[in-house]
MARDO-448050 format. One record per residue (C-alpha): residue number from 1; residue in one letter; x negated, y, z. Coordinates in nm, 4 decimals. Layout:
% residues N
@nr = NUM; rest = A; px = X; py = Y; pz = Z;
...
***
This chain:
% residues 347
@nr = 1; rest = M; px = -2.7778; py = -4.2500; pz = -0.5360;
@nr = 2; rest = I; px = -2.4298; py = -4.0631; pz = -0.5076;
@nr = 3; rest = K; px = -2.4706; py = -3.7336; pz = -0.7036;
@nr = 4; rest = T; px = -2.2285; py = -3.4602; pz = -0.5976;
@nr = 5; rest = L; px = -2.2069; py = -3.0927; pz = -0.7444;
@nr = 6; rest = F; px = -2.0510; py = -2.8231; pz = -0.5188;
@nr = 7; rest = A; px = -1.9128; py = -2.5029; pz = -0.7076;
@nr = 8; rest = G; px = -1.7296; py = -2.1852; pz = -0.5763;
@nr = 9; rest = D; px = -1.4054; py = -2.0005; pz = -0.6707;
@nr = 10; rest = V; px = -1.3100; py = -2.0669; pz = -1.0172;
@nr = 11; rest = W; px = -1.0432; py = -1.8821; pz = -1.2253;
@nr = 12; rest = L; px = -0.9584; py = -2.0149; pz = -1.5774;
@nr = 13; rest = A; px = -0.8498; py = -1.6923; pz = -1.6874;
@nr = 14; rest = P; px = -0.6435; py = -1.6490; pz = -2.0198;
@nr = 15; rest = K; px = -0.9217; py = -1.4292; pz = -2.1575;
@nr = 16; rest = L; px = -1.1549; py = -1.7367; pz = -2.1520;
@nr = 17; rest = L; px = -0.9438; py = -1.9110; pz = -2.4041;
@nr = 18; rest = N; px = -1.1811; py = -1.7781; pz = -2.7012;
@nr = 19; rest = K; px = -1.4593; py = -1.9331; pz = -2.4933;
@nr = 20; rest = K; px = -1.3154; py = -2.2710; pz = -2.3905;
@nr = 21; rest = N; px = -1.5529; py = -2.4299; pz = -2.6050;
@nr = 22; rest = G; px = -1.8679; py = -2.2497; pz = -2.4696;
@nr = 23; rest = I; px = -1.7549; py = -2.3237; pz = -2.0923;
@nr = 24; rest = K; px = -1.8800; py = -2.6635; pz = -2.1020;
@nr = 25; rest = K; px = -2.2084; py = -2.5446; pz = -2.2505;
@nr = 26; rest = F; px = -2.2874; py = -2.2584; pz = -1.9536;
@nr = 27; rest = I; px = -2.2129; py = -2.5654; pz = -1.6953;
@nr = 28; rest = T; px = -2.4512; py = -2.7837; pz = -1.9152;
@nr = 29; rest = N; px = -2.7103; py = -2.5237; pz = -1.9010;
@nr = 30; rest = I; px = -2.7046; py = -2.4753; pz = -1.5466;
@nr = 31; rest = T; px = -2.6914; py = -2.8384; pz = -1.4506;
@nr = 32; rest = N; px = -2.9641; py = -2.9236; pz = -1.7150;
@nr = 33; rest = D; px = -2.7083; py = -3.1893; pz = -1.8695;
@nr = 34; rest = Q; px = -2.7361; py = -3.4013; pz = -1.5300;
@nr = 35; rest = K; px = -2.4759; py = -3.6703; pz = -1.4495;
@nr = 36; rest = F; px = -2.2750; py = -3.6277; pz = -1.1660;
@nr = 37; rest = D; px = -2.0217; py = -3.8852; pz = -0.9558;
@nr = 38; rest = I; px = -1.8276; py = -3.6361; pz = -0.7932;
@nr = 39; rest = F; px = -1.7671; py = -3.2359; pz = -0.8742;
@nr = 40; rest = I; px = -1.5615; py = -3.0145; pz = -0.6496;
@nr = 41; rest = C; px = -1.4954; py = -2.6648; pz = -0.6926;
@nr = 42; rest = N; px = -1.2043; py = -2.4469; pz = -0.5759;
@nr = 43; rest = L; px = -0.9273; py = -2.3739; pz = -0.8421;
@nr = 44; rest = E; px = -0.8439; py = -2.0396; pz = -0.7467;
@nr = 45; rest = A; px = -0.4830; py = -1.9814; pz = -0.9676;
@nr = 46; rest = P; px = -0.1957; py = -2.1839; pz = -1.0093;
@nr = 47; rest = F; px = -0.0165; py = -2.2570; pz = -1.3361;
@nr = 48; rest = R; px = 0.2248; py = -1.9675; pz = -1.4551;
@nr = 49; rest = S; px = 0.5950; py = -1.9791; pz = -1.3699;
@nr = 50; rest = D; px = 0.8547; py = -1.7381; pz = -1.3689;
@nr = 51; rest = N; px = 0.8458; py = -1.6785; pz = -1.0306;
@nr = 52; rest = M; px = 0.5625; py = -1.3744; pz = -0.9756;
@nr = 53; rest = R; px = 0.4768; py = -1.3109; pz = -0.5909;
@nr = 54; rest = P; px = 0.5860; py = -0.9564; pz = -0.5519;
@nr = 55; rest = Q; px = 0.4080; py = -0.6740; pz = -0.4070;
@nr = 56; rest = R; px = 0.0689; py = -0.8330; pz = -0.4962;
@nr = 57; rest = R; px = -0.1753; py = -0.6250; pz = -0.7004;
@nr = 58; rest = A; px = -0.3843; py = -0.9250; pz = -0.8256;
@nr = 59; rest = V; px = -0.1746; py = -1.1936; pz = -0.9581;
@nr = 60; rest = I; px = -0.3856; py = -1.4588; pz = -1.1587;
@nr = 61; rest = Y; px = -0.2852; py = -1.8235; pz = -1.3042;
@nr = 62; rest = T; px = -0.4962; py = -2.0710; pz = -1.4583;
@nr = 63; rest = E; px = -0.4913; py = -2.1432; pz = -1.8446;
@nr = 64; rest = P; px = -0.3830; py = -2.4907; pz = -1.8869;
@nr = 65; rest = E; px = -0.5738; py = -2.5493; pz = -2.2066;
@nr = 66; rest = L; px = -0.9099; py = -2.4372; pz = -2.0046;
@nr = 67; rest = L; px = -0.8303; py = -2.7167; pz = -1.7243;
@nr = 68; rest = E; px = -1.0244; py = -2.9652; pz = -1.9722;
@nr = 69; rest = S; px = -1.3559; py = -2.7620; pz = -1.9063;
@nr = 70; rest = M; px = -1.4009; py = -2.8885; pz = -1.5716;
@nr = 71; rest = R; px = -1.4208; py = -3.2132; pz = -1.6124;
@nr = 72; rest = I; px = -1.7766; py = -3.2359; pz = -1.5378;
@nr = 73; rest = A; px = -1.8501; py = -3.5701; pz = -1.3259;
@nr = 74; rest = N; px = -1.7137; py = -3.8890; pz = -1.3055;
@nr = 75; rest = I; px = -1.4431; py = -3.7850; pz = -1.0210;
@nr = 76; rest = N; px = -1.3457; py = -3.4306; pz = -1.0514;
@nr = 77; rest = V; px = -1.1898; py = -3.2377; pz = -0.7386;
@nr = 78; rest = F; px = -0.9899; py = -2.9088; pz = -0.6727;
@nr = 79; rest = T; px = -0.9409; py = -2.7574; pz = -0.3684;
@nr = 80; rest = L; px = -0.6124; py = -2.5799; pz = -0.3632;
@nr = 81; rest = A; px = -0.6144; py = -2.4254; pz = -0.0250;
@nr = 82; rest = N; px = -0.6664; py = -2.0449; pz = -0.1242;
@nr = 83; rest = N; px = -0.4778; py = -1.7414; pz = -0.1473;
@nr = 84; rest = H; px = -0.3302; py = -1.7077; pz = -0.4984;
@nr = 85; rest = M; px = -0.1977; py = -2.0838; pz = -0.5029;
@nr = 86; rest = N; px = 0.1158; py = -1.9134; pz = -0.4357;
@nr = 87; rest = D; px = 0.0880; py = -1.6243; pz = -0.7061;
@nr = 88; rest = F; px = 0.3864; py = -1.7918; pz = -0.8850;
@nr = 89; rest = G; px = 0.5600; py = -1.9103; pz = -0.6195;
@nr = 90; rest = S; px = 0.6651; py = -2.3013; pz = -0.5076;
@nr = 91; rest = E; px = 0.7097; py = -2.3759; pz = -0.9021;
@nr = 92; rest = G; px = 0.3735; py = -2.2777; pz = -1.0120;
@nr = 93; rest = L; px = 0.2006; py = -2.4494; pz = -0.7385;
@nr = 94; rest = L; px = 0.3720; py = -2.7501; pz = -0.7936;
@nr = 95; rest = K; px = 0.3137; py = -2.7191; pz = -1.1740;
@nr = 96; rest = T; px = -0.0414; py = -2.7072; pz = -1.1051;
@nr = 97; rest = I; px = -0.0326; py = -3.0299; pz = -0.8785;
@nr = 98; rest = D; px = 0.1818; py = -3.2212; pz = -1.1397;
@nr = 99; rest = C; px = -0.0870; py = -3.1255; pz = -1.4387;
@nr = 100; rest = C; px = -0.3868; py = -3.2434; pz = -1.2044;
@nr = 101; rest = K; px = -0.1968; py = -3.5691; pz = -1.1779;
@nr = 102; rest = Q; px = -0.1186; py = -3.5844; pz = -1.5659;
@nr = 103; rest = K; px = -0.4778; py = -3.5327; pz = -1.6367;
@nr = 104; rest = G; px = -0.6917; py = -3.7263; pz = -1.3747;
@nr = 105; rest = F; px = -0.7844; py = -3.4308; pz = -1.1726;
@nr = 106; rest = L; px = -0.7984; py = -3.5091; pz = -0.8098;
@nr = 107; rest = F; px = -0.6923; py = -3.2491; pz = -0.5587;
@nr = 108; rest = V; px = -0.6720; py = -3.1417; pz = -0.1819;
@nr = 109; rest = G; px = -0.5290; py = -2.8709; pz = 0.0201;
@nr = 110; rest = A; px = -0.1875; py = -2.7913; pz = -0.0979;
@nr = 111; rest = G; px = 0.1384; py = -2.9915; pz = -0.1362;
@nr = 112; rest = S; px = 0.5112; py = -3.0058; pz = -0.1403;
@nr = 113; rest = T; px = 0.5413; py = -3.0007; pz = 0.2337;
@nr = 114; rest = L; px = 0.2638; py = -2.9611; pz = 0.5305;
@nr = 115; rest = N; px = 0.2300; py = -3.3262; pz = 0.5613;
@nr = 116; rest = E; px = 0.1331; py = -3.3237; pz = 0.2121;
@nr = 117; rest = A; px = -0.0975; py = -3.0148; pz = 0.1807;
@nr = 118; rest = R; px = -0.2874; py = -3.1661; pz = 0.4982;
@nr = 119; rest = K; px = -0.3703; py = -3.4879; pz = 0.3684;
@nr = 120; rest = P; px = -0.7091; py = -3.5959; pz = 0.3347;
@nr = 121; rest = L; px = -0.8768; py = -3.7071; pz = -0.0104;
@nr = 122; rest = I; px = -1.0664; py = -4.0260; pz = 0.0565;
@nr = 123; rest = I; px = -1.3148; py = -4.1499; pz = -0.2068;
@nr = 124; rest = D; px = -1.4807; py = -4.4483; pz = -0.1591;
@nr = 125; rest = L; px = -1.7710; py = -4.4472; pz = -0.4070;
@nr = 126; rest = K; px = -2.0605; py = -4.7212; pz = -0.4105;
@nr = 127; rest = G; px = -1.9838; py = -4.8459; pz = -0.0622;
@nr = 128; rest = R; px = -1.9674; py = -4.5126; pz = 0.0982;
@nr = 129; rest = K; px = -1.6427; py = -4.3277; pz = 0.2131;
@nr = 130; rest = I; px = -1.6129; py = -3.9495; pz = 0.1992;
@nr = 131; rest = A; px = -1.2802; py = -3.7525; pz = 0.3294;
@nr = 132; rest = I; px = -1.2494; py = -3.4381; pz = 0.1664;
@nr = 133; rest = M; px = -1.0222; py = -3.1351; pz = 0.3389;
@nr = 134; rest = S; px = -0.9514; py = -2.7941; pz = 0.2321;
@nr = 135; rest = Y; px = -0.7852; py = -2.5579; pz = 0.4269;
@nr = 136; rest = A; px = -0.6929; py = -2.1652; pz = 0.4072;
@nr = 137; rest = D; px = -0.6670; py = -1.8934; pz = 0.6559;
@nr = 138; rest = T; px = -0.3087; py = -1.7234; pz = 0.6719;
@nr = 139; rest = S; px = -0.4301; py = -1.3942; pz = 0.8180;
@nr = 140; rest = P; px = -0.3478; py = -1.0569; pz = 0.6396;
@nr = 141; rest = Y; px = -0.6900; py = -1.0028; pz = 0.5181;
@nr = 142; rest = V; px = -0.6723; py = -1.3521; pz = 0.3163;
@nr = 143; rest = G; px = -0.3019; py = -1.3705; pz = 0.2741;
@nr = 144; rest = S; px = -0.2606; py = -1.7476; pz = 0.1864;
@nr = 145; rest = I; px = 0.0904; py = -1.8987; pz = 0.1938;
@nr = 146; rest = A; px = 0.1230; py = -2.2163; pz = 0.4206;
@nr = 147; rest = A; px = 0.3336; py = -2.4968; pz = 0.3430;
@nr = 148; rest = T; px = 0.5838; py = -2.5948; pz = 0.5894;
@nr = 149; rest = E; px = 0.7871; py = -2.9443; pz = 0.6571;
@nr = 150; rest = N; px = 1.0095; py = -2.8193; pz = 0.3314;
@nr = 151; rest = E; px = 0.8539; py = -2.5612; pz = 0.1442;
@nr = 152; rest = P; px = 0.5302; py = -2.6199; pz = -0.0892;
@nr = 153; rest = G; px = 0.2369; py = -2.4275; pz = 0.0245;
@nr = 154; rest = V; px = -0.1544; py = -2.4775; pz = 0.1509;
@nr = 155; rest = A; px = -0.3018; py = -2.6436; pz = 0.4528;
@nr = 156; rest = P; px = -0.3425; py = -2.3803; pz = 0.6877;
@nr = 157; rest = M; px = -0.6606; py = -2.3238; pz = 0.8557;
@nr = 158; rest = E; px = -0.5175; py = -2.3846; pz = 1.2326;
@nr = 159; rest = L; px = -0.7544; py = -2.5363; pz = 1.4195;
@nr = 160; rest = H; px = -0.5594; py = -2.7742; pz = 1.6176;
@nr = 161; rest = L; px = -0.4197; py = -2.8894; pz = 1.2724;
@nr = 162; rest = I; px = -0.7825; py = -2.9639; pz = 1.1643;
@nr = 163; rest = R; px = -0.9232; py = -3.1400; pz = 1.4411;
@nr = 164; rest = E; px = -0.5985; py = -3.3453; pz = 1.4400;
@nr = 165; rest = D; px = -0.6643; py = -3.4400; pz = 1.0967;
@nr = 166; rest = I; px = -1.0503; py = -3.5148; pz = 1.1527;
@nr = 167; rest = S; px = -0.9454; py = -3.7456; pz = 1.4528;
@nr = 168; rest = K; px = -0.7387; py = -3.9650; pz = 1.2219;
@nr = 169; rest = V; px = -1.0166; py = -4.0301; pz = 0.9542;
@nr = 170; rest = I; px = -1.3499; py = -4.0053; pz = 1.1546;
@nr = 171; rest = N; px = -1.3576; py = -4.3766; pz = 1.2173;
@nr = 172; rest = K; px = -1.2715; py = -4.4673; pz = 0.9058;
@nr = 173; rest = V; px = -1.5043; py = -4.2774; pz = 0.6893;
@nr = 174; rest = D; px = -1.8882; py = -4.2034; pz = 0.6474;
@nr = 175; rest = D; px = -1.8315; py = -3.8363; pz = 0.5483;
@nr = 176; rest = I; px = -1.5795; py = -3.5514; pz = 0.6125;
@nr = 177; rest = W; px = -1.6674; py = -3.2654; pz = 0.4253;
@nr = 178; rest = V; px = -1.4116; py = -2.9532; pz = 0.5203;
@nr = 179; rest = F; px = -1.3659; py = -2.6644; pz = 0.2752;
@nr = 180; rest = L; px = -1.2340; py = -2.3430; pz = 0.3898;
@nr = 181; rest = H; px = -1.0968; py = -2.0430; pz = 0.2411;
@nr = 182; rest = W; px = -1.1521; py = -1.7766; pz = 0.4693;
@nr = 183; rest = G; px = -1.3449; py = -1.4486; pz = 0.5642;
@nr = 184; rest = K; px = -1.3279; py = -1.0795; pz = 0.4515;
@nr = 185; rest = E; px = -1.3297; py = -0.9889; pz = 0.0927;
@nr = 186; rest = Y; px = -1.6840; py = -0.8230; pz = -0.0303;
@nr = 187; rest = I; px = -1.8143; py = -0.8323; pz = 0.3242;
@nr = 188; rest = G; px = -2.1449; py = -0.9911; pz = 0.2816;
@nr = 189; rest = H; px = -2.1946; py = -1.1351; pz = 0.6254;
@nr = 190; rest = P; px = -1.9726; py = -1.4039; pz = 0.7966;
@nr = 191; rest = M; px = -1.7556; py = -1.2965; pz = 1.0973;
@nr = 192; rest = P; px = -1.8530; py = -1.4101; pz = 1.4369;
@nr = 193; rest = E; px = -1.5353; py = -1.6130; pz = 1.4615;
@nr = 194; rest = Q; px = -1.6138; py = -1.8055; pz = 1.1500;
@nr = 195; rest = L; px = -1.9674; py = -1.9332; pz = 1.3406;
@nr = 196; rest = M; px = -1.7462; py = -2.0409; pz = 1.6454;
@nr = 197; rest = I; px = -1.4619; py = -2.1939; pz = 1.4065;
@nr = 198; rest = S; px = -1.8003; py = -2.3834; pz = 1.2232;
@nr = 199; rest = R; px = -1.9464; py = -2.5035; pz = 1.5742;
@nr = 200; rest = F; px = -1.5910; py = -2.6160; pz = 1.6562;
@nr = 201; rest = L; px = -1.5399; py = -2.8303; pz = 1.3418;
@nr = 202; rest = T; px = -1.9050; py = -2.9405; pz = 1.3986;
@nr = 203; rest = E; px = -1.8271; py = -3.0933; pz = 1.7172;
@nr = 204; rest = C; px = -1.5159; py = -3.2341; pz = 1.5999;
@nr = 205; rest = G; px = -1.6602; py = -3.4158; pz = 1.3479;
@nr = 206; rest = A; px = -1.7103; py = -3.2421; pz = 1.0064;
@nr = 207; rest = T; px = -2.0798; py = -3.3393; pz = 0.8304;
@nr = 208; rest = M; px = -2.0449; py = -3.0611; pz = 0.5750;
@nr = 209; rest = I; px = -1.8574; py = -2.7120; pz = 0.5828;
@nr = 210; rest = I; px = -1.8483; py = -2.5018; pz = 0.2589;
@nr = 211; rest = G; px = -1.6433; py = -2.1579; pz = 0.2383;
@nr = 212; rest = H; px = -1.4942; py = -1.9567; pz = -0.0584;
@nr = 213; rest = H; px = -1.3051; py = -1.6297; pz = -0.0761;
@nr = 214; rest = P; px = -1.5127; py = -1.3509; pz = 0.0218;
@nr = 215; rest = H; px = -1.6293; py = -1.3376; pz = -0.3664;
@nr = 216; rest = V; px = -1.9744; py = -1.2766; pz = -0.2351;
@nr = 217; rest = L; px = -2.2565; py = -1.5046; pz = -0.1365;
@nr = 218; rest = L; px = -2.2655; py = -1.5630; pz = 0.2611;
@nr = 219; rest = G; px = -2.5451; py = -1.7346; pz = 0.4469;
@nr = 220; rest = Y; px = -2.6142; py = -2.0569; pz = 0.5259;
@nr = 221; rest = E; px = -2.6566; py = -2.2747; pz = 0.8744;
@nr = 222; rest = K; px = -2.7623; py = -2.6259; pz = 0.9719;
@nr = 223; rest = L; px = -2.5542; py = -2.7202; pz = 1.3196;
@nr = 224; rest = N; px = -2.7108; py = -3.0606; pz = 1.4048;
@nr = 225; rest = N; px = -2.6711; py = -3.2571; pz = 1.1017;
@nr = 226; rest = T; px = -2.3863; py = -3.0481; pz = 0.9474;
@nr = 227; rest = E; px = -2.4716; py = -2.8129; pz = 0.6381;
@nr = 228; rest = V; px = -2.2653; py = -2.5000; pz = 0.6669;
@nr = 229; rest = Y; px = -2.2350; py = -2.2725; pz = 0.3512;
@nr = 230; rest = Y; px = -2.0001; py = -1.9666; pz = 0.4733;
@nr = 231; rest = S; px = -1.9555; py = -1.8686; pz = 0.1157;
@nr = 232; rest = I; px = -2.1046; py = -1.9851; pz = -0.2041;
@nr = 233; rest = G; px = -1.9386; py = -1.7343; pz = -0.4161;
@nr = 234; rest = N; px = -1.7576; py = -1.7263; pz = -0.7648;
@nr = 235; rest = F; px = -1.8286; py = -2.0068; pz = -0.9880;
@nr = 236; rest = I; px = -1.6048; py = -1.8856; pz = -1.3120;
@nr = 237; rest = F; px = -1.4108; py = -1.5830; pz = -1.2432;
@nr = 238; rest = P; px = -1.3986; py = -1.3010; pz = -1.5094;
@nr = 239; rest = D; px = -1.3170; py = -0.9344; pz = -1.4159;
@nr = 240; rest = I; px = -0.9107; py = -0.8861; pz = -1.2811;
@nr = 241; rest = E; px = -0.6447; py = -0.6820; pz = -1.4495;
@nr = 242; rest = L; px = -0.4618; py = -0.5734; pz = -1.1725;
@nr = 243; rest = Q; px = -0.0813; py = -0.4982; pz = -1.1645;
@nr = 244; rest = D; px = -0.1418; py = -0.1401; pz = -1.1895;
@nr = 245; rest = N; px = -0.3077; py = -0.1538; pz = -1.4830;
@nr = 246; rest = C; px = -0.6612; py = -0.1041; pz = -1.3248;
@nr = 247; rest = V; px = -0.9455; py = -0.3520; pz = -1.3814;
@nr = 248; rest = H; px = -1.1413; py = -0.4797; pz = -1.0875;
@nr = 249; rest = K; px = -1.5075; py = -0.5467; pz = -1.1998;
@nr = 250; rest = W; px = -1.7177; py = -0.7330; pz = -1.0177;
@nr = 251; rest = N; px = -2.0306; py = -0.5658; pz = -0.8778;
@nr = 252; rest = S; px = -2.3793; py = -0.7311; pz = -0.8759;
@nr = 253; rest = L; px = -2.3154; py = -0.8957; pz = -0.5450;
@nr = 254; rest = S; px = -2.0005; py = -1.0410; pz = -0.6490;
@nr = 255; rest = R; px = -2.1904; py = -1.1595; pz = -0.9521;
@nr = 256; rest = S; px = -2.4042; py = -1.3483; pz = -0.7493;
@nr = 257; rest = S; px = -2.3365; py = -1.7326; pz = -0.6440;
@nr = 258; rest = I; px = -2.4902; py = -2.0635; pz = -0.5788;
@nr = 259; rest = I; px = -2.3794; py = -2.4349; pz = -0.6655;
@nr = 260; rest = L; px = -2.5081; py = -2.6869; pz = -0.4818;
@nr = 261; rest = K; px = -2.6345; py = -3.0615; pz = -0.5770;
@nr = 262; rest = A; px = -2.6167; py = -3.3087; pz = -0.3053;
@nr = 263; rest = Y; px = -2.7783; py = -3.6367; pz = -0.3348;
@nr = 264; rest = F; px = -2.7201; py = -3.9498; pz = -0.1370;
@nr = 265; rest = R; px = -3.0391; py = -4.1711; pz = -0.0966;
@nr = 266; rest = K; px = -3.1946; py = -4.3977; pz = 0.1583;
@nr = 267; rest = N; px = -2.8803; py = -4.3456; pz = 0.3673;
@nr = 268; rest = K; px = -2.9424; py = -3.9609; pz = 0.3983;
@nr = 269; rest = W; px = -2.7727; py = -3.6397; pz = 0.2167;
@nr = 270; rest = R; px = -2.9978; py = -3.3878; pz = 0.0824;
@nr = 271; rest = L; px = -2.8719; py = -3.0502; pz = -0.0637;
@nr = 272; rest = D; px = -3.0376; py = -2.8564; pz = -0.3378;
@nr = 273; rest = R; px = -2.9143; py = -2.4958; pz = -0.4295;
@nr = 274; rest = K; px = -2.9383; py = -2.3128; pz = -0.7467;
@nr = 275; rest = F; px = -2.8670; py = -1.9540; pz = -0.7918;
@nr = 276; rest = L; px = -2.6301; py = -1.8161; pz = -1.0565;
@nr = 277; rest = Y; px = -2.5046; py = -1.4842; pz = -1.1816;
@nr = 278; rest = L; px = -2.2039; py = -1.4426; pz = -1.3585;
@nr = 279; rest = N; px = -2.2310; py = -1.2674; pz = -1.7051;
@nr = 280; rest = K; px = -1.9770; py = -1.0245; pz = -1.8722;
@nr = 281; rest = Y; px = -1.7478; py = -1.2718; pz = -1.9149;
@nr = 282; rest = G; px = -1.7450; py = -1.4073; pz = -1.5702;
@nr = 283; rest = L; px = -1.9118; py = -1.7357; pz = -1.6607;
@nr = 284; rest = P; px = -2.2371; py = -1.8286; pz = -1.4727;
@nr = 285; rest = E; px = -2.5731; py = -1.8141; pz = -1.5778;
@nr = 286; rest = I; px = -2.8932; py = -1.9243; pz = -1.3994;
@nr = 287; rest = D; px = -3.0495; py = -1.6904; pz = -1.1834;
@nr = 288; rest = D; px = -3.4285; py = -1.7735; pz = -1.0982;
@nr = 289; rest = S; px = -3.5353; py = -1.4265; pz = -0.9527;
@nr = 290; rest = V; px = -3.7226; py = -1.3914; pz = -0.6435;
@nr = 291; rest = K; px = -3.4462; py = -1.1056; pz = -0.5582;
@nr = 292; rest = A; px = -3.1615; py = -1.3335; pz = -0.5567;
@nr = 293; rest = I; px = -3.3873; py = -1.6136; pz = -0.3299;
@nr = 294; rest = N; px = -3.4780; py = -1.3341; pz = -0.0709;
@nr = 295; rest = R; px = -3.1399; py = -1.1701; pz = -0.0463;
@nr = 296; rest = F; px = -2.9991; py = -1.5258; pz = 0.0341;
@nr = 297; rest = N; px = -3.2698; py = -1.5840; pz = 0.2931;
@nr = 298; rest = N; px = -3.2287; py = -1.2533; pz = 0.4425;
@nr = 299; rest = K; px = -2.8646; py = -1.3459; pz = 0.5219;
@nr = 300; rest = N; px = -2.9716; py = -1.6673; pz = 0.6780;
@nr = 301; rest = R; px = -3.1829; py = -1.4945; pz = 0.9027;
@nr = 302; rest = I; px = -2.9561; py = -1.2539; pz = 1.0272;
@nr = 303; rest = I; px = -2.6702; py = -1.4912; pz = 1.0974;
@nr = 304; rest = N; px = -2.9451; py = -1.6741; pz = 1.3002;
@nr = 305; rest = N; px = -3.0143; py = -1.4364; pz = 1.4832;
@nr = 306; rest = S; px = -2.9264; py = -1.4328; pz = 1.8659;
@nr = 307; rest = A; px = -2.7941; py = -1.0721; pz = 1.8779;
@nr = 308; rest = Y; px = -2.5662; py = -1.1233; pz = 1.5753;
@nr = 309; rest = K; px = -2.2418; py = -1.1104; pz = 1.7379;
@nr = 310; rest = V; px = -2.3296; py = -0.7832; pz = 1.8794;
@nr = 311; rest = K; px = -2.4622; py = -0.6419; pz = 1.5479;
@nr = 312; rest = Y; px = -2.1899; py = -0.7536; pz = 1.3313;
@nr = 313; rest = P; px = -1.9502; py = -0.4526; pz = 1.3638;
@nr = 314; rest = F; px = -2.2629; py = -0.2682; pz = 1.2062;
@nr = 315; rest = Y; px = -2.3233; py = -0.4918; pz = 0.9150;
@nr = 316; rest = H; px = -1.9151; py = -0.4960; pz = 0.8373;
@nr = 317; rest = L; px = -1.9179; py = -0.0939; pz = 0.8370;
@nr = 318; rest = F; px = -2.2333; py = -0.1432; pz = 0.6312;
@nr = 319; rest = W; px = -2.0361; py = -0.3778; pz = 0.3427;
@nr = 320; rest = K; px = -1.7309; py = -0.1505; pz = 0.3720;
@nr = 321; rest = I; px = -1.9160; py = 0.1693; pz = 0.3187;
@nr = 322; rest = M; px = -2.1076; py = -0.0078; pz = 0.0098;
@nr = 323; rest = G; px = -1.7606; py = -0.1261; pz = -0.1397;
@nr = 324; rest = Y; px = -1.6336; py = 0.2649; pz = -0.0925;
@nr = 325; rest = L; px = -1.9466; py = 0.3690; pz = -0.2928;
@nr = 326; rest = Y; px = -1.8955; py = 0.1075; pz = -0.5801;
@nr = 327; rest = K; px = -1.5441; py = 0.2193; pz = -0.6240;
@nr = 328; rest = F; px = -1.6433; py = 0.6075; pz = -0.6621;
@nr = 329; rest = S; px = -1.7972; py = 0.4867; pz = -0.9873;
@nr = 330; rest = N; px = -1.4338; py = 0.4721; pz = -1.0800;
@nr = 331; rest = I; px = -1.2079; py = 0.7756; pz = -1.0055;
@nr = 332; rest = R; px = -0.9436; py = 0.6282; pz = -1.1591;
@nr = 333; rest = K; px = -0.9330; py = 0.3303; pz = -0.9724;
@nr = 334; rest = I; px = -0.9746; py = 0.5317; pz = -0.6464;
@nr = 335; rest = W; px = -0.6437; py = 0.6842; pz = -0.7178;
@nr = 336; rest = M; px = -0.4482; py = 0.3875; pz = -0.8115;
@nr = 337; rest = D; px = -0.5924; py = 0.2603; pz = -0.4890;
@nr = 338; rest = I; px = -0.4306; py = 0.5601; pz = -0.2978;
@nr = 339; rest = L; px = -0.1084; py = 0.4914; pz = -0.4765;
@nr = 340; rest = W; px = -0.0749; py = 0.1524; pz = -0.3939;
@nr = 341; rest = R; px = -0.1359; py = 0.1889; pz = -0.0351;
@nr = 342; rest = F; px = 0.1947; py = 0.3801; pz = -0.0022;
@nr = 343; rest = G; px = 0.3426; py = 0.0137; pz = -0.0733;
@nr = 344; rest = R; px = 0.1691; py = -0.3119; pz = 0.0239;
@nr = 345; rest = K; px = -0.1770; py = -0.3693; pz = -0.0765;
@nr = 346; rest = G; px = -0.3113; py = -0.7127; pz = -0.1246;
@nr = 347; rest = I; px = -0.5846; py = -0.8646; pz = -0.3653;
***
């Protein structure tokens, strides 16, 4: 049997240093101290350098001392294709990659060149070969910085590139897992384009698609035999101190997420999901509430509705209004938001 654990967005923030001995405890509690062969999460932030990304409100970095807390399985993998991986420039990204290599963490989705960033991670485990790929949307509402032929960055979510990458490995591996950093932040349903992309990648040969970035839990589909989770939410993510001295506090929806446990047995994968809720420190705890399960199931019903594409603009408007209502609970943050919009926004 192969046992794999999938988690969402991870920010190992400096404020967690006084909790570093407790991070493993929280993870042990939600996994029942189960041993896994593979652990995969999205490492949302790079290591710090002197080259901070300009004109950006939310600039975050990984505290090196906390990296060890992510050693959860025999094989530990970070997806690095995300919108914060260049928050401290090329230097910060390359420091992150070097540290992962030194400490024995595997990674995918970023590199010193585009070819390196696109290179799939192939894991050969117990007679089964798994290709892991990671890409990030470079659209303005995501803001990832793509690698080029000569410059470090992340693997861009360009469909022709992903199709080409899948075609190179499809006859050499048993599974192709594609991780996508995509979607609009805090919007509780995937865009119709995301549904189209998941169908395209399934046809290309992806056997599992897992999304990150919106900081909210989105829905799930099964396309033929391909499991698609549009966003599994935050796994470890404290509130963010913004560059204008405001604090971006997660609301209850952004504190709700899931982890996925995948088991390969008798030539078949089975996925189980466990619902989580981030505590005040941004650390995960089990959420066994009926409310969490029903909310997720409702999202699934909505995206599987044949009229979803037509109804999506109304869902989008609803989530936008909900976001503004939440902001009204903090008048100072509203004022700072207005001031920031005179410059370049981005979180």
